[in-house]
PyMOL Python script that loads the backbone (N, CA, C, O; Angstrom):
from pymol import cmd

cmd.read_pdbstr("""\
ATOM      1  N   MET A   1       0.844  -1.160   0.000  1.00  0.00           N
ATOM      2  CA  MET A   1       0.000   0.000   0.000  1.00  0.00           C
ATOM      3  C   MET A   1       0.895   1.229   0.000  1.00  0.00           C
ATOM      4  O   MET A   1       1.858   1.322   0.760  1.00  0.00           O
ATOM      5  N   VAL A   2       0.554   2.159  -0.862  1.00  0.00           N
ATOM      6  CA  VAL A   2       1.270   3.431  -0.921  1.00  0.00           C
ATOM      7  C   VAL A   2       0.294   4.525  -0.522  1.00  0.00           C
ATOM      8  O   VAL A   2      -0.768   4.673  -1.127  1.00  0.00           O
ATOM      9  N   LYS A   3       0.651   5.273   0.479  1.00  0.00           N
ATOM     10  CA  LYS A   3      -0.161   6.416   0.901  1.00  0.00           C
ATOM     11  C   LYS A   3       0.313   7.634   0.121  1.00  0.00           C
ATOM     12  O   LYS A   3       1.424   8.125   0.326  1.00  0.00           O
ATOM     13  N   VAL A   4      -0.544   8.115  -0.776  1.00  0.00           N
ATOM     14  CA  VAL A   4      -0.164   9.163  -1.717  1.00  0.00           C
ATOM     15  C   VAL A   4       0.291  10.437  -1.011  1.00  0.00           C
ATOM     16  O   VAL A   4       1.277  11.048  -1.422  1.00  0.00           O
ATOM     17  N   ILE A   5      -0.399  10.838   0.022  1.00  0.00           N
ATOM     18  CA  ILE A   5      -0.048  12.085   0.701  1.00  0.00           C
ATOM     19  C   ILE A   5       1.367  12.017   1.264  1.00  0.00           C
ATOM     20  O   ILE A   5       2.124  12.982   1.159  1.00  0.00           O
ATOM     21  N   GLU A   6       1.725  10.886   1.858  1.00  0.00           N
ATOM     22  CA  GLU A   6       3.053  10.743   2.452  1.00  0.00           C
ATOM     23  C   GLU A   6       4.122  10.384   1.426  1.00  0.00           C
ATOM     24  O   GLU A   6       5.300  10.670   1.641  1.00  0.00           O
ATOM     25  N   SER A   7       3.733   9.766   0.323  1.00  0.00           N
ATOM     26  CA  SER A   7       4.710   9.245  -0.645  1.00  0.00           C
ATOM     27  C   SER A   7       4.323   9.592  -2.075  1.00  0.00           C
ATOM     28  O   SER A   7       4.271   8.717  -2.939  1.00  0.00           O
ATOM     29  N   ARG A   8       4.055  10.851  -2.320  1.00  0.00           N
ATOM     30  CA  ARG A   8       3.586  11.277  -3.643  1.00  0.00           C
ATOM     31  C   ARG A   8       4.576  10.898  -4.750  1.00  0.00           C
ATOM     32  O   ARG A   8       4.168  10.398  -5.798  1.00  0.00           O
ATOM     33  N   SER A   9       5.858  11.131  -4.525  1.00  0.00           N
ATOM     34  CA  SER A   9       6.840  10.830  -5.576  1.00  0.00           C
ATOM     35  C   SER A   9       6.875   9.333  -5.892  1.00  0.00           C
ATOM     36  O   SER A   9       7.006   8.952  -7.055  1.00  0.00           O
ATOM     37  N   LEU A  10       6.760   8.489  -4.874  1.00  0.00           N
ATOM     38  CA  LEU A  10       6.716   7.042  -5.091  1.00  0.00           C
ATOM     39  C   LEU A  10       5.457   6.656  -5.854  1.00  0.00           C
ATOM     40  O   LEU A  10       5.508   5.829  -6.764  1.00  0.00           O
ATOM     41  N   SER A  11       4.342   7.247  -5.491  1.00  0.00           N
ATOM     42  CA  SER A  11       3.074   6.967  -6.154  1.00  0.00           C
ATOM     43  C   SER A  11       3.146   7.305  -7.642  1.00  0.00           C
ATOM     44  O   SER A  11       2.718   6.516  -8.484  1.00  0.00           O
ATOM     45  N   LEU A  12       3.682   8.468  -7.958  1.00  0.00           N
ATOM     46  CA  LEU A  12       3.810   8.881  -9.359  1.00  0.00           C
ATOM     47  C   LEU A  12       4.795   7.993 -10.116  1.00  0.00           C
ATOM     48  O   LEU A  12       4.567   7.657 -11.278  1.00  0.00           O
ATOM     49  N   ALA A  13       5.884   7.615  -9.461  1.00  0.00           N
ATOM     50  CA  ALA A  13       6.875   6.745 -10.101  1.00  0.00           C
ATOM     51  C   ALA A  13       6.286   5.370 -10.402  1.00  0.00           C
ATOM     52  O   ALA A  13       6.533   4.810 -11.470  1.00  0.00           O
ATOM     53  N   LEU A  14       5.511   4.827  -9.473  1.00  0.00           N
ATOM     54  CA  LEU A  14       4.873   3.523  -9.697  1.00  0.00           C
ATOM     55  C   LEU A  14       3.894   3.585 -10.863  1.00  0.00           C
ATOM     56  O   LEU A  14       3.888   2.702 -11.721  1.00  0.00           O
ATOM     57  N   ALA A  15       3.076   4.619 -10.894  1.00  0.00           N
ATOM     58  CA  ALA A  15       2.117   4.764 -11.990  1.00  0.00           C
ATOM     59  C   ALA A  15       2.848   4.827 -13.327  1.00  0.00           C
ATOM     60  O   ALA A  15       2.435   4.193 -14.298  1.00  0.00           O
ATOM     61  N   ASP A  16       3.923   5.587 -13.371  1.00  0.00           N
ATOM     62  CA  ASP A  16       4.703   5.711 -14.602  1.00  0.00           C
ATOM     63  C   ASP A  16       5.332   4.372 -14.990  1.00  0.00           C
ATOM     64  O   ASP A  16       5.242   3.952 -16.144  1.00  0.00           O
ATOM     65  N   GLU A  17       5.957   3.715 -14.039  1.00  0.00           N
ATOM     66  CA  GLU A  17       6.623   2.427 -14.290  1.00  0.00           C
ATOM     67  C   GLU A  17       5.634   1.357 -14.761  1.00  0.00           C
ATOM     68  O   GLU A  17       5.958   0.534 -15.618  1.00  0.00           O
ATOM     69  N   LEU A  18       4.430   1.378 -14.193  1.00  0.00           N
ATOM     70  CA  LEU A  18       3.428   0.362 -14.517  1.00  0.00           C
ATOM     71  C   LEU A  18       2.580   0.737 -15.730  1.00  0.00           C
ATOM     72  O   LEU A  18       1.798  -0.081 -16.214  1.00  0.00           O
ATOM     73  N   GLY A  19       2.726   1.964 -16.224  1.00  0.00           N
ATOM     74  CA  GLY A  19       1.954   2.402 -17.381  1.00  0.00           C
ATOM     75  C   GLY A  19       0.494   2.642 -17.073  1.00  0.00           C
ATOM     76  O   GLY A  19      -0.376   2.421 -17.915  1.00  0.00           O
ATOM     77  N   VAL A  20       0.228   3.101 -15.851  1.00  0.00           N
ATOM     78  CA  VAL A  20      -1.140   3.343 -15.398  1.00  0.00           C
ATOM     79  C   VAL A  20      -1.281   4.826 -15.079  1.00  0.00           C
ATOM     80  O   VAL A  20      -0.407   5.411 -14.440  1.00  0.00           O
ATOM     81  N   ARG A  21      -2.360   5.425 -15.516  1.00  0.00           N
ATOM     82  CA  ARG A  21      -2.604   6.829 -15.183  1.00  0.00           C
ATOM     83  C   ARG A  21      -2.838   6.959 -13.684  1.00  0.00           C
ATOM     84  O   ARG A  21      -3.634   6.214 -13.112  1.00  0.00           O
ATOM     85  N   HIS A  22      -2.156   7.894 -13.048  1.00  0.00           N
ATOM     86  CA  HIS A  22      -2.275   8.094 -11.606  1.00  0.00           C
ATOM     87  C   HIS A  22      -3.656   8.637 -11.253  1.00  0.00           C
ATOM     88  O   HIS A  22      -4.166   9.539 -11.917  1.00  0.00           O
ATOM     89  N   ALA A  23      -4.251   8.083 -10.208  1.00  0.00           N
ATOM     90  CA  ALA A  23      -5.520   8.563  -9.658  1.00  0.00           C
ATOM     91  C   ALA A  23      -5.473   8.343  -8.154  1.00  0.00           C
ATOM     92  O   ALA A  23      -4.640   7.588  -7.652  1.00  0.00           O
ATOM     93  N   SER A  24      -6.362   8.998  -7.450  1.00  0.00           N
ATOM     94  CA  SER A  24      -6.428   8.805  -6.004  1.00  0.00           C
ATOM     95  C   SER A  24      -7.866   9.012  -5.551  1.00  0.00           C
ATOM     96  O   SER A  24      -8.436  10.087  -5.738  1.00  0.00           O
ATOM     97  N   PRO A  25      -8.447   7.983  -4.958  1.00  0.00           N
ATOM     98  CA  PRO A  25      -7.889   6.680  -4.616  1.00  0.00           C
ATOM     99  C   PRO A  25      -7.796   5.780  -5.851  1.00  0.00           C
ATOM    100  O   PRO A  25      -8.477   5.983  -6.856  1.00  0.00           O
ATOM    101  N   GLN A  26      -6.928   4.784  -5.730  1.00  0.00           N
ATOM    102  CA  GLN A  26      -6.674   3.884  -6.850  1.00  0.00           C
ATOM    103  C   GLN A  26      -6.208   2.533  -6.320  1.00  0.00           C
ATOM    104  O   GLN A  26      -5.520   2.456  -5.302  1.00  0.00           O
ATOM    105  N   VAL A  27      -6.590   1.473  -7.022  1.00  0.00           N
ATOM    106  CA  VAL A  27      -6.106   0.130  -6.714  1.00  0.00           C
ATOM    107  C   VAL A  27      -5.452  -0.410  -7.978  1.00  0.00           C
ATOM    108  O   VAL A  27      -6.031  -0.360  -9.063  1.00  0.00           O
ATOM    109  N   ILE A  28      -4.239  -0.924  -7.822  1.00  0.00           N
ATOM    110  CA  ILE A  28      -3.516  -1.540  -8.937  1.00  0.00           C
ATOM    111  C   ILE A  28      -3.124  -2.943  -8.504  1.00  0.00           C
ATOM    112  O   ILE A  28      -2.474  -3.122  -7.474  1.00  0.00           O
ATOM    113  N   LEU A  29      -3.515  -3.931  -9.283  1.00  0.00           N
ATOM    114  CA  LEU A  29      -3.134  -5.315  -9.019  1.00  0.00           C
ATOM    115  C   LEU A  29      -1.911  -5.628  -9.880  1.00  0.00           C
ATOM    116  O   LEU A  29      -1.945  -5.506 -11.104  1.00  0.00           O
ATOM    117  N   ILE A  30      -0.835  -6.033  -9.214  1.00  0.00           N
ATOM    118  CA  ILE A  30       0.435  -6.266  -9.891  1.00  0.00           C
ATOM    119  C   ILE A  30       0.779  -7.750  -9.816  1.00  0.00           C
ATOM    120  O   ILE A  30       0.684  -8.378  -8.761  1.00  0.00           O
ATOM    121  N   LYS A  31       1.180  -8.292 -10.964  1.00  0.00           N
ATOM    122  CA  LYS A  31       1.615  -9.690 -11.021  1.00  0.00           C
ATOM    123  C   LYS A  31       2.873  -9.749 -11.873  1.00  0.00           C
ATOM    124  O   LYS A  31       2.897  -9.279 -13.011  1.00  0.00           O
ATOM    125  N   ARG A  32       3.913 -10.336 -11.301  1.00  0.00           N
ATOM    126  CA  ARG A  32       5.200 -10.464 -11.996  1.00  0.00           C
ATOM    127  C   ARG A  32       5.707  -9.113 -12.513  1.00  0.00           C
ATOM    128  O   ARG A  32       6.275  -9.025 -13.601  1.00  0.00           O
ATOM    129  N   GLY A  33       5.491  -8.069 -11.715  1.00  0.00           N
ATOM    130  CA  GLY A  33       5.998  -6.747 -12.047  1.00  0.00           C
ATOM    131  C   GLY A  33       5.185  -5.967 -13.059  1.00  0.00           C
ATOM    132  O   GLY A  33       5.604  -4.895 -13.494  1.00  0.00           O
ATOM    133  N   LYS A  34       4.025  -6.489 -13.443  1.00  0.00           N
ATOM    134  CA  LYS A  34       3.164  -5.820 -14.425  1.00  0.00           C
ATOM    135  C   LYS A  34       1.805  -5.523 -13.808  1.00  0.00           C
ATOM    136  O   LYS A  34       1.289  -6.311 -13.016  1.00  0.00           O
ATOM    137  N   ALA A  35       1.232  -4.385 -14.173  1.00  0.00           N
ATOM    138  CA  ALA A  35      -0.129  -4.067 -13.746  1.00  0.00           C
ATOM    139  C   ALA A  35      -1.083  -4.907 -14.584  1.00  0.00           C
ATOM    140  O   ALA A  35      -1.138  -4.764 -15.805  1.00  0.00           O
ATOM    141  N   ILE A  36      -1.839  -5.789 -13.920  1.00  0.00           N
ATOM    142  CA  ILE A  36      -2.774  -6.639 -14.664  1.00  0.00           C
ATOM    143  C   ILE A  36      -4.212  -6.158 -14.513  1.00  0.00           C
ATOM    144  O   ILE A  36      -5.113  -6.642 -15.199  1.00  0.00           O
ATOM    145  N   TRP A  37      -4.421  -5.205 -13.611  1.00  0.00           N
ATOM    146  CA  TRP A  37      -5.761  -4.646 -13.404  1.00  0.00           C
ATOM    147  C   TRP A  37      -5.615  -3.378 -12.581  1.00  0.00           C
ATOM    148  O   TRP A  37      -4.755  -3.291 -11.704  1.00  0.00           O
ATOM    149  N   HIS A  38      -6.458  -2.397 -12.868  1.00  0.00           N
ATOM    150  CA  HIS A  38      -6.482  -1.201 -12.034  1.00  0.00           C
ATOM    151  C   HIS A  38      -7.847  -0.535 -12.137  1.00  0.00           C
ATOM    152  O   HIS A  38      -8.552  -0.672 -13.137  1.00  0.00           O
ATOM    153  N   THR A  39      -8.197   0.174 -11.100  1.00  0.00           N
ATOM    154  CA  THR A  39      -9.430   0.941 -11.075  1.00  0.00           C
ATOM    155  C   THR A  39      -9.270   2.065 -10.067  1.00  0.00           C
ATOM    156  O   THR A  39      -8.300   2.106  -9.310  1.00  0.00           O
ATOM    157  N   SER A  40     -10.227   2.969 -10.069  1.00  0.00           N
ATOM    158  CA  SER A  40     -10.133   4.094  -9.146  1.00  0.00           C
ATOM    159  C   SER A  40     -11.517   4.599  -8.756  1.00  0.00           C
ATOM    160  O   SER A  40     -12.538   4.232  -9.339  1.00  0.00           O
ATOM    161  N   HIS A  41     -11.498   5.438  -7.764  1.00  0.00           N
ATOM    162  CA  HIS A  41     -12.661   6.141  -7.251  1.00  0.00           C
ATOM    163  C   HIS A  41     -13.822   5.200  -6.924  1.00  0.00           C
ATOM    164  O   HIS A  41     -13.652   4.243  -6.167  1.00  0.00           O
ATOM    165  N   TYR A  42     -14.983   5.466  -7.484  1.00  0.00           N
ATOM    166  CA  TYR A  42     -16.188   4.720  -7.097  1.00  0.00           C
ATOM    167  C   TYR A  42     -16.237   3.300  -7.653  1.00  0.00           C
ATOM    168  O   TYR A  42     -17.120   2.522  -7.293  1.00  0.00           O
ATOM    169  N   LYS A  43     -15.302   2.965  -8.519  1.00  0.00           N
ATOM    170  CA  LYS A  43     -15.256   1.598  -9.049  1.00  0.00           C
ATOM    171  C   LYS A  43     -14.497   0.658  -8.116  1.00  0.00           C
ATOM    172  O   LYS A  43     -14.430  -0.547  -8.360  1.00  0.00           O
ATOM    173  N   ILE A  44     -13.925   1.214  -7.043  1.00  0.00           N
ATOM    174  CA  ILE A  44     -13.230   0.393  -6.047  1.00  0.00           C
ATOM    175  C   ILE A  44     -14.277  -0.192  -5.109  1.00  0.00           C
ATOM    176  O   ILE A  44     -14.838   0.513  -4.270  1.00  0.00           O
ATOM    177  N   THR A  45     -14.535  -1.492  -5.261  1.00  0.00           N
ATOM    178  CA  THR A  45     -15.497  -2.185  -4.402  1.00  0.00           C
ATOM    179  C   THR A  45     -14.911  -3.533  -3.997  1.00  0.00           C
ATOM    180  O   THR A  45     -13.981  -4.037  -4.626  1.00  0.00           O
ATOM    181  N   ASP A  46     -15.470  -4.102  -2.942  1.00  0.00           N
ATOM    182  CA  ASP A  46     -15.048  -5.449  -2.544  1.00  0.00           C
ATOM    183  C   ASP A  46     -15.198  -6.416  -3.711  1.00  0.00           C
ATOM    184  O   ASP A  46     -14.312  -7.229  -3.975  1.00  0.00           O
ATOM    185  N   ALA A  47     -16.323  -6.321  -4.403  1.00  0.00           N
ATOM    186  CA  ALA A  47     -16.605  -7.245  -5.507  1.00  0.00           C
ATOM    187  C   ALA A  47     -15.616  -7.072  -6.656  1.00  0.00           C
ATOM    188  O   ALA A  47     -15.129  -8.059  -7.206  1.00  0.00           O
ATOM    189  N   SER A  48     -15.313  -5.818  -7.026  1.00  0.00           N
ATOM    190  CA  SER A  48     -14.400  -5.610  -8.153  1.00  0.00           C
ATOM    191  C   SER A  48     -12.992  -6.102  -7.825  1.00  0.00           C
ATOM    192  O   SER A  48     -12.318  -6.677  -8.680  1.00  0.00           O
ATOM    193  N   ILE A  49     -12.551  -5.879  -6.598  1.00  0.00           N
ATOM    194  CA  ILE A  49     -11.220  -6.333  -6.187  1.00  0.00           C
ATOM    195  C   ILE A  49     -11.169  -7.857  -6.108  1.00  0.00           C
ATOM    196  O   ILE A  49     -10.201  -8.470  -6.558  1.00  0.00           O
ATOM    197  N   THR A  50     -12.203  -8.467  -5.538  1.00  0.00           N
ATOM    198  CA  THR A  50     -12.257  -9.930  -5.431  1.00  0.00           C
ATOM    199  C   THR A  50     -12.226 -10.578  -6.808  1.00  0.00           C
ATOM    200  O   THR A  50     -11.509 -11.555  -7.022  1.00  0.00           O
ATOM    201  N   THR A  51     -13.002 -10.038  -7.739  1.00  0.00           N
ATOM    202  CA  THR A  51     -13.030 -10.563  -9.103  1.00  0.00           C
ATOM    203  C   THR A  51     -11.675 -10.396  -9.780  1.00  0.00           C
ATOM    204  O   THR A  51     -11.194 -11.313 -10.445  1.00  0.00           O
ATOM    205  N   ALA A  52     -11.064  -9.241  -9.616  1.00  0.00           N
ATOM    206  CA  ALA A  52      -9.756  -8.986 -10.229  1.00  0.00           C
ATOM    207  C   ALA A  52      -8.705  -9.955  -9.702  1.00  0.00           C
ATOM    208  O   ALA A  52      -7.895 -10.473 -10.471  1.00  0.00           O
ATOM    209  N   ILE A  53      -8.716 -10.197  -8.406  1.00  0.00           N
ATOM    210  CA  ILE A  53      -7.757 -11.138  -7.818  1.00  0.00           C
ATOM    211  C   ILE A  53      -8.004 -12.545  -8.346  1.00  0.00           C
ATOM    212  O   ILE A  53      -7.060 -13.250  -8.702  1.00  0.00           O
ATOM    213  N   ALA A  54      -9.270 -12.957  -8.399  1.00  0.00           N
ATOM    214  CA  ALA A  54      -9.604 -14.292  -8.911  1.00  0.00           C
ATOM    215  C   ALA A  54      -9.158 -14.430 -10.365  1.00  0.00           C
ATOM    216  O   ALA A  54      -8.585 -15.453 -10.740  1.00  0.00           O
ATOM    217  N   ASN A  55      -9.413 -13.419 -11.181  1.00  0.00           N
ATOM    218  CA  ASN A  55      -9.007 -13.463 -12.586  1.00  0.00           C
ATOM    219  C   ASN A  55      -7.491 -13.403 -12.724  1.00  0.00           C
ATOM    220  O   ASN A  55      -6.923 -14.034 -13.615  1.00  0.00           O
ATOM    221  N   GLY A  56      -6.843 -12.660 -11.863  1.00  0.00           N
ATOM    222  CA  GLY A  56      -5.389 -12.537 -11.899  1.00  0.00           C
ATOM    223  C   GLY A  56      -4.687 -13.827 -11.550  1.00  0.00           C
ATOM    224  O   GLY A  56      -3.611 -14.114 -12.073  1.00  0.00           O
ATOM    225  N   GLU A  57      -5.289 -14.608 -10.668  1.00  0.00           N
ATOM    226  CA  GLU A  57      -4.700 -15.892 -10.293  1.00  0.00           C
ATOM    227  C   GLU A  57      -4.717 -16.867 -11.460  1.00  0.00           C
ATOM    228  O   GLU A  57      -3.881 -17.768 -11.528  1.00  0.00           O
ATOM    229  N   LYS A  58      -5.655 -16.697 -12.374  1.00  0.00           N
ATOM    230  CA  LYS A  58      -5.771 -17.587 -13.532  1.00  0.00           C
ATOM    231  C   LYS A  58      -4.778 -17.217 -14.629  1.00  0.00           C
ATOM    232  O   LYS A  58      -4.419 -18.046 -15.466  1.00  0.00           O
ATOM    233  N   ALA A  59      -4.345 -15.972 -14.610  1.00  0.00           N
ATOM    234  CA  ALA A  59      -3.457 -15.479 -15.687  1.00  0.00           C
ATOM    235  C   ALA A  59      -2.045 -16.001 -15.531  1.00  0.00           C
ATOM    236  O   ALA A  59      -1.177 -15.686 -16.345  1.00  0.00           O
TER     237      ALA A  59
END
""", "prot")
cmd.dss("prot")
cmd.show_as("cartoon", "prot")
cmd.util.cbc("prot")
cmd.orient("prot")
């Protein structure tokens, strides 16, 4: 977990490295060093994260 307020430069660097547009709040699922799923704001739900993790395990 990266707290944007405390670690803004790290947050921006991660978004750049992973090729994901920075947003806050944001969830990025990383597998083998690659962003395999991301979402932000009101799309962050228990269901969306659970589904992303389940799908990511299959990849």
